[in-house]
N, C-alpha and C positions, 0 to 999 in steps of 0.2 A: 737471597733476593729473588731468584727465580721462583722459589716456593711461595713467596709472598705475592708476587704478581699472579701466579697460577691460582692461589687461593682467592684473591680479590676478583679475578675474572670469572671464576666458577661461582662465587657468591653473587656477583652482579647478574650473571646470566640466569642463575636459579631464581632470583627475585624478579627479573624482567620477564622471563618466559614461563613461569609456573602458572598453573591454572588455580583459580580460587573457587571455593565452594560458595554458592550464594547464601547469604544469611536470610533469616526469615523476614527481615525488613525489606530486603531487596525483592524477594518474591512477592510480598504484599504490594509493593509499588508497581510491579509488573502487572499484577492482577487488577489493580485499580486503573492503571492506564489502559489495559485491554478492555475493561468494562466501559470506559468512557469512549473509546474508539468504536466499539460495537454499538453503543448507544447512539453516537453521532451518525454512524452509517445507517442504522435503522431509522433514525429520525429523518435523514436526508432522503432515503428511498421512499418512505411513506409520503413525505411532502411532494416528491417528484412524481409519484404515482397519482396523487390527487391532481397535480397539474396536467399530467398526460391524459387523464380521463376527460379533460375538457378539449383536447385536440381534435381537429377534424380528421376524417378517415384518410384524406390525402396526405396530411402531415405525418400521421402514424405510419403510413406506407413508406414515405420518404425516410423516416427515422429507421425503420426496420431494414430497408434496402441499404442504408448507409452504414449503420452501426451493428446490426445483428448478423453474426456469421455462424455457419455450421462448421463443425470440426474439419479442419483440413482445407477449407475454402476461404482463406483470408484474401481479400482484395486490397491491394495497396494503391491508393489514389495517386495519380500523376500530378494532380493539382491540389491545393489546399481545399478542405471541405468548407463550403460556404452554404449556410442555411438560406433557403429562399424566403422571401417575404410572404408571410401568411396573413390571411384576413380573418383570423380567429377573434 
């Protein structure tokens, strides 16, 4: 009986904790997903760059002061960031 319990527990743990090798269909799904994510990011950034090109210098300066950081100089705001009203 002990041998049977030991065998069943080893069998279950091998099946639960073993690593599986990805099949070719899994890899192609990952590649397709990563391509769509990259495409969506590129599409978003190009559209946002077009919008930002229409911003006033004052608004660009506020954006850079608020969101652009140099390495090691992260500013944590004490209050939520509220965008001022712009007259663009």
